[in-house]
N, C-alpha and C positions, 0 to 999 in steps of 0.2 A: 897851218892849223894852229888854232888858239890853244893855249895851255891853262886850263882851269885847275888840273891836278896840283900843280906847285903854287897855286895862288889862293888856296883854301886851307881851312883846318876843320875837319869834321870830328866831332866829339859825341859819343854815346852819353847824353845827359842822364836819361833814365833808361837802363837796360830792359830788354823785353821781358815782361812779366804779366802774369795774368793777376789783375786786381779784381777784388770782390769779397763779399761777406765780411765787410769792415776792415779790409787790408788794402788800403790804397798806397800806391808807390810813394815814397818820400819825396817831398818838394826838392827841386833842384835850383841852386844857385849858380848863375853863370856870370863869369867876370870877363867883361868886354875889352879889357885893357889889351892894346896892341892891335885891335881891329877897328875898322871903321864901317862895317856892315855886318849884319847877321841875319840868318833865316833859322827859324825853328821848324823842324818836320815832326808833327805828332802823328804816330802811326798807330792804328787799331785794327784788331783782328775781328774775327767773328765771335760775337758774344756767346757765352755758355748759358745764359739764361735770358729771358725776355726783357727787353729794355722799353720803357714807356714814360709817361708823365709823372710817375711816382718812383721808378727805378731807372736812374741815369746817372751819367758821368759829366763832369764838368773840368775844364783847365783853366786856371786862374793865372794871369800873368801880371806881374808887379815889377817896379824898378826902382832903384835908389841910386843915390850919389854915393861917392866913396865916404866913409865916416870921418869926421874931423877929429875925433876922439882916438880912434884906433886905424892909422892909415893902412890901406890895402885891404880893408873889410868894408862891407856895405853899412850905410847909414839906415835911416828909416824907410821901409818900403811904403809905396803908394801904388794903387791901381793904374795900369796904364789906361791911357784915353784913345779915342779914335784916331787922333792925330799922330800917337806914337806907334801904330802898327799899321801894316799894309796886308790886305787879303781877308780881313775880317773886321767886324765892328764890335769892339767889347762892350759889355754891359757890367758895370761895377768890377771891371777887371777880368770878367769870363770871356775867354777868346774862343771857346768851343764847348758846345754841349751835344752830348750824343744820348738821344732819348727815343730812339726807334731802332728796331732790328735792320731796317731798310738802310740805315746810315753807316753800316760796317760791311766789309772792311774799307778803310779809307786812309788816306795820308793828307793831312791838312797843313798847308805851307803858310806860315806867318812870318812875316818881315817885321823886324823891330827898327825903327827909324827915330825913336826918342833919343835924347842927349845924356841918358844916364850911363854910368859905368856897369852898374850890376842889373841884371834881369833874373827874376825868380818865376818859375812855373810850378804851380801846385795843382795835382790832380785830385779829384774828390769824388767819392761815391755818395750817392743819395738812394736811400731805400734799402731793400734786402735782396742781396744776392745777384746784383747785375754783374756777373764774371765777365771781364772783357781784357783780352790780351792787349797790351799797349807798350809804346816805347817813344821816347823823345831823342831826336838827334839834333844837335847844334851845329850849323855850318857858319863858320866866321870866314869873312872875306875882306878884300881890301886892306890886306895885313900891312902894318908898319914896318915890320921885319919879316920878310918873306920866308918861309921855311926852306932848307936846303933843298936843291934839285936832286931827285933820287934817280 
């Protein structure tokens, strides 16, 4: 049997929350130091109000190298391109758009294969009142220092 449990780190990047009515979850910055692969899981629940072309949610992904001014922090962020991700085709960094009631609930799996140390995911609400339960889980793999076997 293969052991995945001891070869990944799962982090709750955006805790489950209902966003809407002008209250989007805060952008999350993920430091990829110590891992050579990562997958982001964007989980959405059933909307509390109708989603459509004027009332919808997007998730934007950006990446950055380490700052040369302040080591250990992100430098300037730029939108990810199609070559930087697996599973989606970004448009201006937007990796997911939920704009129809039939699109929820769902889990969207996005692999990051770009070469930057930092990745940021920013959820954004457009319109009025598209309440939407959501969460982002980060799964880091190919660890340089494997966690202790439990």
